[in-house]
C-alpha positions as CSV (number, residue, x, y, z in Angstrom):
1,M,84.4,70.9,-123.3
2,P,85.8,71.4,-119.8
3,S,88.3,68.8,-118.7
4,S,87.2,69.1,-115.1
5,I,84.5,70.8,-113.1
6,P,85.5,74.2,-111.8
7,P,85.8,73.9,-108.0
8,F,83.4,76.8,-107.4
9,L,80.7,75.1,-109.5
10,A,81.1,71.8,-107.6
11,L,80.9,73.7,-104.3
12,I,77.7,75.5,-105.4
13,C,76.1,72.2,-106.5
14,L,77.0,70.4,-103.3
15,S,76.0,73.3,-101.2
16,L,72.6,73.4,-102.8
17,A,72.1,69.7,-102.3
18,L,73.3,69.7,-98.7
19,A,71.9,73.1,-97.6
20,F,68.7,71.8,-96.0
21,P,69.5,70.5,-92.5
22,S,67.0,68.4,-90.8
23,D,64.5,70.1,-88.5
24,A,62.2,68.1,-86.3
25,R,59.4,70.5,-87.2
26,D,59.6,69.7,-90.9
27,L,57.2,67.2,-92.4
28,Q,59.7,64.4,-93.1
29,G,58.2,63.3,-96.4
30,A,58.1,66.8,-97.9
31,H,61.5,67.6,-96.6
32,A,62.9,64.3,-98.0
33,N,61.4,65.0,-101.4
34,N,62.7,68.5,-101.5
35,S,66.2,67.5,-100.3
36,G,66.2,64.5,-102.8
37,S,65.3,66.8,-105.7
38,L,68.0,69.2,-104.8
39,F,70.5,66.4,-104.6
40,K,69.5,65.0,-108.0
41,G,69.6,68.6,-109.4
42,A,73.2,69.0,-108.1
43,I,74.2,65.8,-109.8
44,Q,72.6,66.9,-113.0
45,G,74.5,70.2,-112.8
46,I,77.8,68.4,-112.4
47,L,77.1,66.4,-115.6
48,E,76.1,69.5,-117.5
49,A,79.3,71.2,-116.4
50,K,81.1,68.2,-118.0
51,G,79.4,68.9,-121.3
52,Y,76.4,66.7,-121.1
53,E,73.0,67.9,-122.3
54,A,70.1,67.2,-119.9
55,I,67.0,66.0,-121.7
56,A,63.7,64.6,-120.4
57,Y,63.4,61.0,-121.6
58,R,60.0,61.7,-123.2
59,D,61.6,64.4,-125.3
60,W,64.5,62.1,-126.2
61,Q,62.2,59.4,-127.5
62,Q,60.8,61.9,-130.1
63,G,64.3,62.7,-131.6
64,S,66.2,61.1,-134.4
65,P,68.0,57.8,-133.5
66,T,70.9,58.7,-135.8
67,L,71.4,62.0,-133.9
68,H,71.1,60.2,-130.5
69,E,74.1,58.1,-131.3
70,Q,76.3,61.2,-131.6
71,R,75.2,63.0,-128.4
72,R,76.5,63.0,-124.9
73,V,73.4,63.4,-122.8
74,V,72.0,62.8,-119.4
75,L,68.4,61.6,-119.6
76,M,66.0,62.4,-116.8
77,D,63.1,60.3,-115.5
78,V,64.0,57.2,-117.5
79,P,61.6,54.2,-117.4
80,Y,62.9,50.6,-116.9
81,E,61.6,47.2,-116.1
82,S,62.2,46.5,-112.4
83,I,63.0,43.1,-110.8
84,Y,59.3,42.7,-110.2
85,G,58.6,43.0,-113.9
86,T,56.8,46.3,-113.4
87,G,57.7,49.7,-114.6
88,G,60.2,51.7,-112.6
89,R,61.8,55.1,-113.2
90,I,65.4,56.2,-112.5
91,G,66.3,59.9,-112.2
92,L,69.3,60.1,-114.4
93,V,71.0,58.0,-117.1
94,I,74.2,59.0,-118.8
95,R,74.5,58.2,-122.5
96,R,77.8,58.4,-124.2
97,P,78.5,57.5,-127.9
98,G,79.9,54.0,-128.2
99,Q,79.9,53.3,-124.4
100,R,77.7,51.6,-121.9
101,D,74.9,53.6,-120.3
102,I,75.4,54.6,-116.7
103,Y,72.3,54.7,-114.5
104,I,72.6,57.0,-111.5
105,E,70.5,56.2,-108.5
106,S,70.7,58.8,-105.8
107,Q,69.4,58.7,-102.2
108,R,69.7,61.2,-99.4
109,Q,69.0,60.1,-95.9
110,V,69.3,63.1,-93.5
111,V,67.4,61.7,-90.6
112,A,66.4,58.1,-89.6
113,G,63.8,56.8,-92.0
114,S,63.1,54.1,-94.5
115,V,65.3,55.1,-97.5
116,D,67.9,52.5,-96.5
117,E,65.2,49.8,-96.8
118,K,65.3,50.4,-100.6
119,L,69.0,49.3,-100.9
120,P,68.4,45.7,-101.7
121,Y,65.9,46.8,-104.4
122,I,68.5,49.2,-105.8
123,V,71.2,46.5,-105.9
124,E,69.0,43.8,-107.6
125,N,67.8,46.3,-110.2
126,A,71.5,47.2,-110.9
127,R,72.4,43.5,-111.3
128,K,69.5,43.1,-113.7
129,R,70.8,45.9,-115.9
130,L,74.4,44.8,-115.8
131,P,74.7,43.1,-119.2
132,T,74.0,46.5,-120.9
133,A,74.6,49.3,-118.4
134,D,76.5,50.2,-115.3
135,T,74.9,51.7,-112.2
136,I,76.2,54.3,-109.7
137,F,74.5,54.6,-106.4
138,L,75.2,58.1,-104.9
139,Y,74.3,58.6,-101.2
140,S,74.4,61.5,-98.8
141,G,73.3,62.3,-95.3
142,Q,73.9,61.0,-91.8
143,G,70.5,59.3,-91.3
144,W,71.5,55.9,-92.7
145,R,71.0,52.9,-90.3
146,P,74.2,51.4,-88.9
147,G,75.6,48.9,-91.4
148,A,73.5,50.1,-94.4
149,I,76.2,51.8,-96.3
150,A,78.8,49.1,-95.4
151,W,76.3,46.5,-96.7
152,I,75.7,48.2,-100.1
153,R,79.5,48.8,-100.5
154,R,80.0,45.0,-100.0
155,Q,77.4,44.4,-102.7
156,A,79.3,46.8,-105.1
157,E,82.6,45.0,-104.4
158,A,80.9,41.7,-105.5
159,T,79.1,43.2,-108.5
160,P,81.3,44.5,-111.4
161,G,79.6,47.5,-113.0
162,F,77.9,48.6,-109.7
163,Y,79.5,51.5,-107.9
164,V,78.8,53.3,-104.6
165,M,79.9,56.8,-104.1
166,T,79.5,60.0,-102.1
167,P,79.0,63.3,-104.0
168,D,82.7,64.2,-103.5
169,A,83.8,60.8,-104.9
170,F,81.4,61.3,-107.8
171,I,82.9,64.6,-108.7
172,S,86.4,63.0,-108.7
173,W,85.1,60.1,-110.8
174,A,83.4,62.4,-113.3
175,N,86.5,64.5,-113.7
176,K,88.5,61.4,-114.5
177,H,86.0,59.4,-116.6
178,L,83.6,61.7,-118.3
């Protein structure tokens, strides 16, 4: 297994995630979904480069529990119970033998919009998971409201097991911890 992500692969992943600049003519919702999917795909690519196998959660459920305990995987589209008591889904969950799960919540805000209004929901769901799992919030883009990222960073400082990172910081963290 590689001990670090090759710089060219990290650059390719980040380039793909960040390659779609905002254009006023774009339909914001479609653009945001496409950009967010590419961002999540880049994160998944980084984890695969670190030796993790990407598996859809529905396929993971059908496998052998004994085999699961021995695999390093990144599960995709994982259901969880939200703070409202309803079903939610998170894009990526890292599973490592004998260690806590790591939920990865990623949001990209290229232009002003409503993504930053989800930050309190993200923080409270992370706190709810804390007894059994850590959460990493990855963010990208320049469209965040003033104070939004500073606010979520303060929440992370007050919440052990909840981390806020940029893609560059995530690559450094992954090279050191995964």
